[in-house]
Steps between C-alpha positions, in 0.01 A plus 500: 500500500727197546575383848754219542526339842769239563461317831741245623360220721768249604342162428150607531234226489288440202154358547616178358605213730876543584592731226692808569599807294805701550328828429211646310514804262196712476445738206173699453395769263209733599287616209352839481153353556621370848510142364832315517690212341790309652739211525616307798819288435591224734882452470694181594207268590633202700373210689572494867557156663228406744595294809824377322307386192548620154157623384634670183323271254167537680544878543591531124193308397269717719676816348429388155148337543347739748672832417636494148223293335230525769308787653676532835632852419146610386335353810763666733485829312124539419530881478746466201367453149660353184787327680768378276769254639850416389751258648865497372869465588705822513857515614483136616191547734128433460298817459115536499326804368137614546373781283 
């Protein structure tokens, strides 16, 4: 049984400094044994100015070091196993994917 849930969160905060995401796309498949696999896609990841300062370089470094290369996603989602991460440009916007 494949359940696809699309949820739009206008500029919902990520757990990283001043990074925002336009929306998240959730896709989960429930297996016959009750287990599940899924993907969360963060679309249009942007840096939001903080107190009139451009923090985009610091935010980007934190995104790469803590989330993409580091274990922040694993630490924040300890109930999930075998997390794979992707970060790429699609249609001119930054996209992050957690599977």
